C-alpha positions in Angstrom: 105.0 117.0 -148.1 105.3 113.6 -146.5 108.0 112.2 -144.3 109.4 108.8 -145.5 111.6 106.9 -143.1 114.1 104.6 -144.9 116.8 102.7 -142.9 116.9 105.3 -140.1 117.0 108.1 -142.7 114.2 110.7 -143.1 113.6 111.9 -146.6 111.3 114.8 -147.4 109.2 114.1 -150.5 106.3 115.6 -152.3 103.3 113.2 -151.9 102.6 113.5 -155.6 106.0 112.1 -156.5 105.8 109.3 -154.0 102.3 108.3 -155.1 103.4 108.4 -158.8 106.5 106.3 -158.3 104.8 103.8 -156.0 101.8 103.4 -158.3 104.1 103.0 -161.4 106.1 100.3 -159.5 103.0 98.5 -158.5 101.5 98.8 -162.0 104.6 97.4 -163.7 104.7 94.6 -161.1 101.1 93.6 -161.9 101.7 93.9 -165.7 104.9 92.0 -165.9 104.6 89.5 -162.9 101.0 88.7 -162.7 98.4 89.7 -165.3 99.8 89.4 -168.8 101.2 86.3 -170.6 104.6 86.2 -172.4 104.1 86.2 -176.1 106.6 83.4 -176.5 105.1 80.6 -174.4 101.6 82.2 -173.7 102.0 81.8 -170.0 101.8 84.1 -167.0 104.4 83.6 -164.3 102.1 81.7 -162.0 101.2 79.2 -164.9 104.9 78.8 -165.7 105.8 78.2 -162.1 103.1 75.6 -161.6 104.2 73.6 -164.6 107.9 73.9 -163.7 107.2 72.9 -160.1 105.2 69.9 -161.1 108.0 68.8 -163.4 110.5 69.1 -160.6 108.2 67.0 -158.4 108.2 64.3 -161.1 104.4 64.5 -161.8 104.7 63.3 -165.4 101.7 61.8 -167.2 103.0 58.2 -166.6 103.3 58.8 -162.9 100.6 58.5 -160.2 98.5 61.6 -159.3 99.6 63.6 -156.3 97.5 65.8 -154.0 97.0 69.3 -155.3 97.9 70.6 -151.9 101.5 69.4 -152.3 101.7 71.1 -155.7 100.3 74.4 -154.2 102.7 74.2 -151.3 105.7 73.5 -153.6 104.8 76.5 -155.8 104.2 78.8 -152.8 107.3 77.8 -150.9 109.8 77.9 -153.8 108.5 80.1 -156.6 105.4 82.1 -156.1 105.2 84.1 -152.8 101.5 85.0 -153.0 98.2 83.5 -151.7 97.4 79.9 -152.1 94.0 80.8 -153.6 95.6 82.4 -156.6 97.8 79.4 -157.2 95.1 76.8 -156.8 92.5 78.8 -158.9 95.1 79.0 -161.7 95.8 75.3 -161.4 92.1 74.5 -161.5 91.6 76.4 -164.7 94.5 74.5 -166.3 92.6 71.3 -165.6 89.2 72.3 -167.0 88.5 71.1 -170.5 85.9 73.8 -170.9 88.4 76.6 -170.1 91.5 75.5 -172.1 91.3 74.1 -175.6 94.2 71.8 -174.7 94.3 71.4 -170.8 97.8 71.4 -169.4 97.1 69.5 -166.2 95.4 66.2 -165.7 93.2 66.4 -162.7 91.4 63.8 -160.6 88.5 64.9 -158.4 86.1 67.8 -158.5 87.7 70.6 -160.5 84.5 72.5 -161.1 82.0 72.3 -163.9 80.5 74.4 -166.8 77.6 75.1 -164.5 79.8 77.5 -162.6 80.4 75.2 -159.6 83.6 75.7 -157.7 86.3 73.1 -157.5 86.8 71.1 -154.3 89.5 72.3 -151.8 93.0 71.4 -152.8 93.3 68.8 -150.0 90.6 66.7 -151.9 91.9 66.8 -155.5 94.9 65.3 -157.2 96.8 66.3 -160.3 99.7 65.6 -162.6 101.0 67.1 -165.8 99.0 66.4 -169.0 100.9 65.0 -171.9 100.6 68.2 -173.9 102.3 70.1 -171.0 105.5 68.2 -171.7 105.7 69.9 -175.1 105.9 73.2 -173.3 108.7 71.9 -171.0 110.6 69.9 -173.5 114.4 70.4 -173.6 114.3 72.9 -170.7 117.3 71.1 -169.2 119.4 71.7 -172.4 120.1 75.4 -171.9 117.2 76.4 -174.2 115.9 79.2 -172.1 117.3 81.7 -169.5 116.9 81.2 -165.7 116.6 83.8 -163.0 116.8 83.7 -159.2 113.6 83.0 -157.4 112.2 85.5 -154.9 114.4 84.2 -152.1 117.5 83.7 -154.3 117.7 80.0 -153.1 117.1 78.5 -156.5 116.3 79.4 -160.1 113.2 79.4 -162.2 112.8 79.7 -166.0 112.1 83.1 -167.5 110.1 81.4 -170.3 109.4 77.8 -171.3 110.8 76.3 -174.6 107.2 75.8 -175.8 107.1 73.5 -178.8 103.3 74.2 -178.6 102.2 77.7 -179.9 100.4 78.0 -176.5 99.3 81.6 -176.6 97.2 81.0 -179.7 95.9 77.5 -179.1 94.9 77.9 -175.4 94.4 81.7 -175.4 94.8 83.9 -172.3 92.9 86.5 -170.4 93.9 88.9 -167.7 93.3 92.4 -166.3 96.4 94.5 -165.5 96.5 98.2 -164.6 95.3 100.3 -167.4 95.2 97.4 -169.9 93.9 93.9 -170.3 94.3 90.9 -172.6 91.8 88.4 -174.0 93.4 86.1 -176.6 90.9 83.5 -177.9 91.9 79.8 -178.2 92.4 78.2 -181.6 92.7 74.8 -183.2 96.2 73.3 -183.0 96.3 71.9 -186.6 95.1 75.2 -188.1 97.7 77.2 -186.2 100.4 74.7 -187.2 99.4 75.2 -190.9 99.7 79.0 -190.4 103.1 78.6 -188.9 104.3 76.5 -191.9 102.7 79.0 -194.3 104.7 81.8 -192.5 107.9 79.7 -192.7 107.5 79.2 -196.4 106.6 82.8 -197.1 107.6 85.4 -194.5 105.7 88.1 -196.5 102.4 86.2 -196.1 99.4 88.5 -195.3 96.8 88.1 -192.6 94.2 87.6 -195.3 96.2 84.6 -196.6 96.7 83.3 -193.1 92.9 83.4 -192.5 92.5 80.8 -195.3 94.1 78.2 -192.9 93.0 79.9 -189.6 89.4 80.9 -190.2 88.8 81.9 -186.6 89.0 80.9 -183.0 88.1 77.4 -181.9 86.6 77.4 -178.5 86.7 74.4 -176.2 82.9 74.5 -175.6 82.2 74.5 -179.4 79.2 76.7 -180.3 79.0 79.0 -183.3 80.7 82.2 -184.3 78.4 84.6 -186.2 80.2 86.5 -188.9 83.9 87.1 -189.7 84.2 90.8 -189.4 85.2 90.6 -185.7 87.7 87.9 -186.4 89.2 89.9 -189.3 89.5 93.0 -187.1 91.2 91.0 -184.3 93.7 89.4 -186.6 94.6 92.6 -188.5 94.4 95.2 -185.7 94.7 93.2 -182.4 91.2 94.0 -181.3 87.8 92.6 -182.5 84.3 91.8 -181.3 83.5 88.2 -181.9 79.8 87.2 -181.6 79.3 83.7 -180.2 76.1 81.6 -180.2 75.0 78.4 -178.6 74.5 75.4 -180.9 70.9 74.3 -180.9 68.9 71.6 -182.6 65.2 71.3 -183.2 63.3 68.3 -182.1 59.6 67.4 -182.6 57.8 65.5 -180.0 54.8 63.2 -180.5 51.7 65.3 -181.0 53.4 68.0 -182.9 55.0 69.9 -180.0 58.5 71.2 -180.6 61.5 71.7 -178.4 64.8 73.6 -178.7 67.7 71.6 -177.4 71.0 73.4 -176.6 73.9 71.1 -177.0 76.9 73.6 -176.9 77.2 77.0 -175.1 79.3 80.0 -176.0 82.8 80.1 -174.5 82.9 81.3 -170.9 79.2 81.0 -170.3 77.8 79.2 -167.3 75.1 76.6 -168.0 73.4 77.3 -164.7 73.3 81.0 -165.4 71.7 80.4 -168.9 69.0 78.2 -167.5 68.3 80.8 -164.8 68.0 83.5 -167.5 65.6 81.4 -169.6 63.5 80.5 -166.6 63.3 84.2 -165.7 62.1 85.1 -169.2 59.4 82.4 -169.1 58.3 83.4 -165.6 57.8 87.0 -166.5 56.2 86.0 -169.9 58.9 87.9 -171.8 59.0 84.7 -173.9 55.5 83.2 -173.4 55.9 80.3 -175.8 58.0 78.2 -173.4 56.0 75.5 -171.7 58.9 73.6 -169.9 62.6 73.9 -169.3 64.8 71.0 -168.3 68.5 70.2 -167.9 69.1 66.7 -169.3 72.9 67.0 -169.4 74.9 63.9 -168.5 78.3 62.4 -169.0 77.5 62.1 -172.8 77.2 65.8 -173.2 75.1 68.9 -172.7 71.4 69.0 -173.3 69.3 71.9 -172.2 65.7 71.3 -173.3 63.4 74.2 -174.0 59.9 72.8 -174.7 57.6 75.1 -176.7 53.9 75.4 -176.5 51.8 73.7 -179.2 51.8 75.8 -182.4 54.7 78.1 -181.2 57.2 79.2 -183.8 60.8 78.4 -183.1 62.4 81.4 -184.9 60.8 84.2 -182.9 61.6 82.3 -179.6 65.2 81.9 -180.6 65.5 85.5 -181.6 64.4 86.6 -178.2 66.7 84.1 -176.5 69.7 85.3 -178.5 68.9 88.9 -177.5 68.1 88.4 -173.8 70.2 85.5 -172.6 73.9 84.4 -172.7 73.0 81.9 -175.5 74.5 84.7 -177.5 77.6 86.3 -176.1 80.4 88.5 -177.2 84.1 87.7 -177.0 86.1 90.9 -177.0 89.4 89.9 -178.4 92.5 91.9 -177.3 95.7 90.3 -178.6 97.9 91.8 -176.0 101.0 90.1 -174.5 104.5 90.9 -173.1 107.2 91.2 -175.7 110.5 91.0 -173.8 108.8 92.6 -170.8 106.9 95.3 -172.8 103.1 95.0 -173.2 101.9 95.5 -176.7 99.1 94.4 -179.0 99.8 91.9 -181.8 98.2 90.9 -185.1 97.8 87.3 -186.0 100.9 87.4 -188.2 103.0 89.0 -185.4 102.0 86.4 -182.9 103.1 83.7 -185.3 106.3 85.5 -186.0 107.1 85.7 -182.2 106.4 82.0 -181.8 108.7 81.3 -184.8 111.5 83.5 -183.5 111.2 82.0 -180.1 111.5 78.4 -181.4 114.4 79.4 -183.6 116.2 80.7 -180.5 115.4 77.5 -178.6 116.7 75.4 -181.4 119.9 77.4 -181.7 120.5 77.3 -177.9 119.7 73.6 -177.8 122.0 72.9 -180.7 124.8 75.0 -179.2 124.4 73.1 -175.9 124.3 69.7 -177.7 127.3 70.7 -179.8 129.2 71.8 -176.7 128.5 68.5 -174.9 129.3 66.5 -178.1 132.7 68.1 -178.5 133.5 67.6 -174.8 132.5 64.0 -175.0 134.4 63.5 -178.3 137.5 65.0 -176.6 137.2 62.5 -173.7 136.6 59.6 -176.1 139.7 60.6 -178.1 141.8 60.5 -174.9 140.4 57.1 -173.9 141.2 55.6 -177.3 144.7 57.0 -177.1 145.1 55.6 -173.6 144.0 52.2 -174.6 146.8 52.2 -177.3 149.4 52.9 -174.6 147.7 51.2 -171.7 150.7 49.4 -170.3 152.8 52.5 -170.2 150.0 54.5 -168.7 149.5 51.9 -166.0 153.2 52.2 -165.2 153.0 56.0 -164.9 150.1 55.8 -162.6 151.8 53.2 -160.4 154.9 55.3 -160.0 152.8 58.3 -158.9 152.3 59.1 -155.2 148.7 60.5 -155.6 146.0 61.3 -158.1 147.2 64.8 -158.8 150.7 63.6 -159.5 149.4 60.9 -161.8 147.3 63.4 -163.7 150.2 65.8 -164.1 152.4 63.0 -165.3 149.9 61.8 -167.9 149.4 65.3 -169.2 153.2 65.8 -169.5 154.0 62.4 -171.0 151.1 62.0 -173.5 150.0 65.6 -173.9 146.5 64.9 -172.5 144.2 67.7 -171.3 143.1 67.9 -167.7 139.7 66.5 -168.6 141.2 63.6 -170.6 143.7 62.8 -167.8 140.9 62.7 -165.2 138.7 60.5 -167.4 141.7 58.0 -167.8 142.1 57.9 -164.1 138.4 57.3 -163.6 138.3 54.5 -166.3 137.3 51.1 -165.0 139.4 48.0 -165.8 136.5 46.6 -167.8 137.2 49.3 -170.4 140.5 47.5 -171.3 138.7 44.8 -173.3 138.8 44.9 -177.1 135.0 45.1 -177.2 135.1 48.3 -175.2 137.7 49.6 -177.6 135.4 49.0 -180.5 132.6 50.7 -178.7 134.7 53.8 -178.1 135.6 54.0 -181.8 132.0 53.5 -182.8 131.0 56.3 -180.3 133.7 58.5 -181.7 132.3 58.1 -185.2 128.8 58.9 -184.0 130.0 62.0 -182.2 131.8 63.3 -185.3 128.6 62.9 -187.3 126.6 64.7 -184.7 129.1 67.5 -184.5 129.0 67.9 -188.2 125.2 67.9 -188.2 124.9 70.4 -185.4 127.5 72.7 -186.9 125.6 72.6 -190.2 122.3 73.3 -188.4 123.7 76.3 -186.6 125.1 77.7 -189.8 121.9 77.4 -191.8 118.6 79.1 -190.8 116.6 77.1 -193.4 117.6 73.9 -191.6 116.6 75.4 -188.3 113.2 76.3 -189.8 112.8 72.8 -191.2 113.6 71.4 -187.7 110.9 73.8 -186.2 108.3 72.5 -188.7 109.3 68.8 -188.0 108.9 69.2 -184.3 105.6 71.1 -184.7 104.3 68.3 -186.9 105.2 65.8 -184.2 103.1 67.9 -181.7 100.2 68.0 -184.2 100.3 64.3 -184.8 100.0 63.7 -181.0 97.4 66.2 -180.0 95.5 67.7 -183.0 91.8 67.2 -183.2 88.9 68.4 -185.3 87.5 72.0 -185.1 84.7 72.3 -182.5 83.4 75.8 -183.2 81.5 76.4 -186.5 81.9 79.8 -188.2 78.7 81.0 -189.8 77.8 83.9 -192.1 77.2 87.4 -190.9 74.9 87.6 -187.8 72.0 89.2 -189.8 72.2 86.5 -192.5 72.1 83.4 -190.3 68.9 81.6 -190.6 67.4 79.1 -188.2 67.5 76.6 -191.0 71.2 76.3 -190.4 70.4 74.7 -187.1 67.6 72.5 -188.3 68.2 68.9 -189.3 67.3 68.2 -193.0 64.5 65.7 -193.5 61.8 65.1 -196.0 58.2 65.9 -195.0 54.8 65.9 -196.6 53.2 69.4 -196.6 49.4 69.8 -197.2 47.3 72.9 -197.8 43.5 72.6 -197.6 41.0 74.4 -199.8 40.1 76.7 -196.9 43.7 77.7 -196.2 44.9 75.3 -193.5 48.5 74.1 -193.7 50.4 71.3 -191.9 53.3 68.9 -192.3 53.7 65.3 -191.7 57.1 63.4 -191.2 57.9 61.2 -194.2 58.1 58.1 -192.1 54.6 58.7 -190.8 53.3 59.3 -194.3 54.8 56.0 -195.5 53.4 54.1 -192.5 49.9 55.4 -193.3 50.2 54.8 -197.0 51.2 51.2 -196.3 48.4 50.7 -193.9 45.9 52.2 -196.3 44.8 55.0 -193.8 44.0 58.4 -195.2 46.8 60.9 -195.0 44.7 63.5 -193.2 41.2 63.2 -191.7 39.7 66.0 -193.8 36.4 64.0 -193.8 35.7 65.6 -190.5 35.6 69.1 -191.9 32.6 69.6 -194.2 33.4 71.7 -197.3 37.1 71.5 -196.8 39.6 69.2 -198.6 43.2 69.0 -199.5 44.0 71.1 -202.4 47.8 71.0 -202.4 50.1 68.2 -201.2 53.8 67.8 -201.9 57.1 66.4 -200.6 59.5 69.1 -199.3 62.7 69.3 -197.3 62.8 71.1 -194.0 65.3 73.5 -195.5 62.9 74.4 -198.4 60.6 77.3 -198.6 56.9 77.3 -199.5 55.8 80.3 -201.6 52.1 81.1 -201.4 50.5 83.5 -203.9 47.1 85.1 -203.3 44.6 86.2 -205.9 45.4 89.9 -205.2 48.9 89.4 -206.5 50.9 89.1 -203.2 53.5 86.5 -202.4 54.3 85.1 -198.9 57.2 82.8 -197.9 56.9 80.2 -195.2 60.0 78.0 -194.4 59.0 74.3 -194.4 60.4 73.8 -190.9 58.0 76.5 -189.6 55.0 74.7 -191.0 53.3 73.2 -187.9 53.4 69.5 -187.6 49.9 68.2 -186.9 48.1 65.0 -186.1 46.4 63.0 -188.9 42.9 64.2 -188.0 43.9 67.9 -187.9 43.6 70.3 -190.7 46.7 72.1 -189.4 47.0 75.8 -188.7 45.3 78.6 -190.6 47.6 80.6 -193.0 45.9 83.7 -191.8 47.4 83.1 -188.3 50.9 82.0 -189.6 51.3 84.7 -192.3 49.0 87.4 -191.3 46.7 86.9 -194.3 43.3 88.5 -194.4 40.6 86.0 -193.6 39.0 86.5 -197.0 42.3 86.2 -198.9 42.1 83.4 -201.5 45.1 81.3 -202.5 45.9 81.3 -206.2 48.9 78.9 -206.1 51.4 77.2 -203.8 54.9 76.2 -204.9 57.9 74.9 -203.0 61.5 76.1 -203.6 64.8 74.6 -202.6 67.2 77.1 -204.0 66.2 80.5 -205.3 68.1 80.0 -208.6 68.1 82.9 -211.0 68.0 80.4 -213.9 64.4 79.3 -212.9 61.4 81.4 -213.7 58.1 82.1 -212.0 55.2 82.2 -214.6 52.1 84.3 -213.6 48.7 84.1 -215.2 45.8 86.5 -214.5 42.1 86.1 -215.2 42.2 88.6 -218.1 44.9 86.7 -220.0 48.0 88.6 -218.8 51.2 86.5 -218.6 54.3 87.5 -216.7 57.7 85.8 -216.2 59.9 86.8 -213.2 63.2 85.1 -212.2 62.9 83.1 -209.0 65.8 84.9 -207.3 63.6 88.0 -206.9 61.6 86.1 -204.2 64.6 85.0 -202.2 64.0 87.7 -199.5 60.3 87.7 -199.1 59.6 89.6 -195.9 57.2 88.5 -193.2 54.2 90.6 -194.3 54.5 89.4 -197.9 55.6 91.2 -201.0 53.9 92.4 -204.2 54.5 89.7 -206.8 52.6 91.2 -209.7 50.8 94.5 -210.3 47.2 93.9 -211.3 44.9 96.0 -213.3 41.5 97.1 -211.8 39.1 94.1 -211.9 41.9 91.6 -212.6 43.0 88.8 -210.3 45.9 86.4 -210.1 44.7 83.0 -211.3 47.7 80.6 -211.3 51.5 80.5 -210.8 53.9 77.9 -212.1 57.7 77.3 -212.0 59.6 76.8 -215.2 63.1 76.2 -216.3 62.7 79.0 -218.8 62.5 77.0 -222.0 59.0 75.5 -222.1 55.7 76.1 -223.9 52.7 77.5 -222.2 49.1 76.6 -222.8 46.3 79.0 -221.7 42.6 78.1 -221.7 39.7 80.5 -221.6 36.2 80.3 -220.2 34.6 80.4 -223.7 36.6 77.4 -225.0 39.6 79.0 -226.6 43.3 77.8 -226.0 46.6 79.1 -227.1 50.1 77.5 -227.0 53.2 79.6 -227.3 56.9 79.5 -226.2 57.3 81.1 -222.8 60.3 83.0 -224.2 57.7 85.1 -226.1 57.0 86.8 -222.8 60.1 88.8 -221.6 61.3 88.4 -218.1 60.2 91.3 -215.9 60.6 92.6 -212.3 58.1 92.0 -209.6 56.5 95.5 -210.0 55.6 94.8 -213.7 52.1 94.0 -214.9 53.1 91.5 -217.6 52.1 91.2 -221.3 49.1 89.8 -223.1 49.1 86.0 -223.3 45.9 85.5 -225.1 43.4 88.0 -226.7 40.0 87.6 -225.1 36.7 88.2 -226.6 34.1 90.3 -224.7 33.0 88.7 -221.4 35.6 85.9 -221.7 38.2 85.2 -219.0 41.1 82.8 -218.6 40.5 79.7 -216.4 43.8 77.8 -216.5 47.4 77.4 -217.5 49.7 74.5 -218.2 53.5 74.7 -218.5 54.3 71.9 -221.0 57.2 69.8 -219.9 56.0 66.2 -220.6 53.7 64.2 -222.7 50.3 64.6 -221.0 46.7 65.6 -221.7 44.8 68.8 -221.1 41.6 68.2 -219.2 38.8 70.8 -219.6 35.8 70.8 -217.3 32.6 72.8 -217.8 30.1 74.3 -215.4 27.4 71.7 -216.3 29.7 68.7 -215.5 31.2 68.0 -218.9 34.8 67.0 -219.2 37.3 65.6 -221.7 41.0 65.1 -222.1 42.9 66.3 -225.2 46.6 65.4 -225.9 48.6 68.6 -225.6 50.4 67.7 -228.8 47.1 68.6 -230.7 47.6 72.3 -229.7 49.7 74.0 -232.4 52.5 76.4 -231.3 51.5 80.0 -232.1 52.6 83.5 -231.3 51.7 85.0 -228.0 48.7 87.4 -227.8 46.4 85.8 -230.4 42.9 84.4 -230.1 44.2 80.8 -230.1 42.3 77.8 -231.3 39.2 75.9 -230.2 39.7 73.5 -227.2 36.1 72.7 -226.3 32.9 73.5 -228.1 30.8 75.2 -225.4 27.0 75.3 -225.6 24.1 76.1 -223.3 24.0 72.4 -222.4 27.7 72.1 -221.5 28.1 75.5 -220.0 31.3 77.5 -220.0 34.7 76.0 -219.0 35.4 76.5 -215.3 38.9 74.8 -215.2 41.7 73.4 -217.3 44.1 70.9 -215.7 47.0 68.8 -216.8 46.2 65.2 -216.2 48.3 62.0 -216.4 47.3 58.4 -215.7 46.3 57.8 -212.1 45.3 61.4 -211.3 41.9 62.4 -209.9 39.9 65.5 -209.9 37.8 67.1 -207.1 34.8 68.9 -208.5 33.1 71.5 -206.2 29.6 72.7 -207.0 27.9 76.0 -206.1 25.8 74.2 -203.5 28.8 72.7 -201.8 28.6 69.2 -203.3 32.1 67.6 -203.8 32.6 64.9 -206.4 35.7 62.9 -207.2 36.5 61.9 -210.7 39.3 59.5 -211.9 41.3 60.6 -214.9 40.7 57.3 -216.6 36.9 58.0 -216.5 37.4 61.2 -218.6 37.4 60.4 -222.3 40.2 61.4 -224.6 38.7 63.5 -227.4 39.7 66.0 -230.0 39.8 69.8 -229.6 36.4 70.5 -231.3 34.3 68.1 -229.2 32.1 68.8 -226.2 33.3 66.1 -223.9 31.4 63.7 -221.8 28.9 64.4 -219.0 30.8 63.1 -215.9 28.9 64.7 -213.0 25.2 64.7 -212.3 24.0 68.0 -210.9 20.9 69.1 -209.2 18.6 71.6 -210.9 20.2 75.0 -210.7 23.6 73.7 -209.5 26.8 74.0 -211.4 30.5 73.3 -211.1 32.5 76.2 -209.7 35.9 74.8 -208.7 38.1 72.0 -209.7 41.3 70.7 -208.0 43.6 68.1 -209.3 44.5 65.2 -207.0 47.8 63.6 -207.8 48.3 59.9 -207.7 44.7 58.7 -207.4 45.0 57.0 -204.0 42.9 56.7 -200.9 40.6 58.9 -198.9 40.9 62.4 -197.7 41.8 64.3 -200.9 45.0 65.9 -202.0 46.1 67.9 -204.9 48.6 68.7 -207.6 51.8 67.0 -206.8 54.2 67.7 -209.6 57.9 67.2 -208.8 59.2 69.5 -211.5 56.6 72.1 -211.0 56.7 72.3 -207.2 60.4 71.8 -206.6 60.4 68.2 -205.2 64.0 66.9 -205.0 65.0 64.8 -207.9 64.6 61.1 -207.4 61.7 61.3 -204.9 58.3 59.7 -205.6 55.1 61.5 -206.1 52.6 61.4 -203.3 50.1 58.7 -203.7 47.2 59.9 -201.5 
């Protein structure tokens, strides 16, 4: 038991009851009077009191700023009997453009920063209402909302603001009460306005339909939202987990070093804290690819620069930063607000309905107020017009009266005026007796009748009230709406770094020994114009460029090894290297075995199921697989084709699915057949026979026929010739084919078959490591049954073992097969001339 003394009375109470009642009283006070916003205007009492007090002080947008201290004092003294810190902190947040999507107060001075810095003391800062705040206060003096006594009963304050602006949704709200909390995310004004209009047109609209115009929150700091599941949960149930990420861009510095630049942070994240977290990770070598960290932010925007070490890959670094820093953060949406004093959670549709209902109530109350005033004024005007008609008699009545009360009574008795009309006549100035004033009164009477008719019709028709709601909301949108700042991406697991990489064209080169690099297109063009080699491969004996092609940074390079595996490397992850560098080893980038040999390299923009990957093995097996089956190639590579024992992958081409294929064997046979003769198969298949091989014969090359060109065959003893592809008859798949070159002991067997067009060159590699270049124009055009021309002098015992095609026939360094159709170069771009 406890003893409670109340006004000289002693009450015996159980402590459990006293604690329960006191705690419940405190809890309800916190819930209703401090922590939770009203669903109608989206404001907590302290916000509402600050805005109303600033209005009473005359701090409109067109007036000078006033010290924040005077505002805080006004709020404390008249409306909010709590600490000055609570009032000023709230006021500061209403100024910050990184806290509110549409700030309600216009501040001058230090009101804090996104770094987490505190605002200056209220004696140093100044403030006035922002223009958008006037939309919350509009019509408050026209009996649109209810008023209650302030804490000292000396004046009144509004229970809620009229709120033309759907403030709870556009600016959001957060607060922690007793046993509950709210966390409503901010949204884009124009999107919310569209949703309101959609609800007005169709009250049965679903949340799914509303999400077509409100795709998700729009945070004042921008950034990215990863996935829509959390948004959908918040809009349909009132609670959801929304994953936010910083917006980053990739920049390449001179010399090939790369840096990650953060330009926007997740909502509610301190920039200083993020920089501290990244520095901590670099210091403890949790992320050891960071070489420097700088804050280059200025008045033009945020710019956190994370410089990477040479050769570092951006994607792994970003993945660690997402996981270990606030560059990725979670917004736990709780759509909770007070509904007529009762806290409850709302769906998106319910929040829009409460805003609609509140605005309808405001419009009705305002219309009733205006109608009441119009009728009162019309009544007075009617009396004044009557008085002017009998002005001489009225003057006589007034002159005979002893005082005002007697005159008013006489007028009411003589002319049947009401008390209000009689008083208005007695207050009338002599200037109103002119004929012009009489015309003005009649004109005003006509206007008032029209207004009364309009307001009466408006109050009788809810559709007109809804139309008025939409018109007023459109006016707010026209004044304050802006573009969406936060981008909504795909699901978190599906978002690729490419989405944050600028699209640009680059030149990608792969050397004979498996080194890859990229060069920006503008550098390539500069070198091509100056006549300098594209890459200084002359420094590396025995190595040369075997593949060179134009690609976009959003493309993917597919690399196929002779053992039948496929590896994917996004173009933006290909290291940018200097001219004299070979680049980086594929074994380091992709985890290839050091002795792994490349069979082919192709570049892909879109993994379209209509395109086909054509495989050729050394034993004549052909296989076709749709390109979409390589869209999700994992880091360690995938099996692209199953090979029989002793077989190896020889070549890979891309096709549109309707071309002819020419296969050439070591013994001088060739076959041409429609590629559709080979059925499309899965990656795990072995394929079908493309050409029937005689004993000890193997396939050496493949051409996918898509243009008028020649087939060049090169033999081990340095003989070569070009034969028009049109000379090869179309046959059925799996036969012995026809003769393409008559091989003898003098010519040796065929070592390669390449498609050549004018301007191409060939790089011939011998068993002793000698490399020779051969222009296509120096290779004679001959029929299928000829031996060709001796084009390369060989030392005794030496022979040709490898041949690479160099597209374009340009300057030094060596390059290889650049084929726009074959390698996925975007339409309209030129071939490389190396």
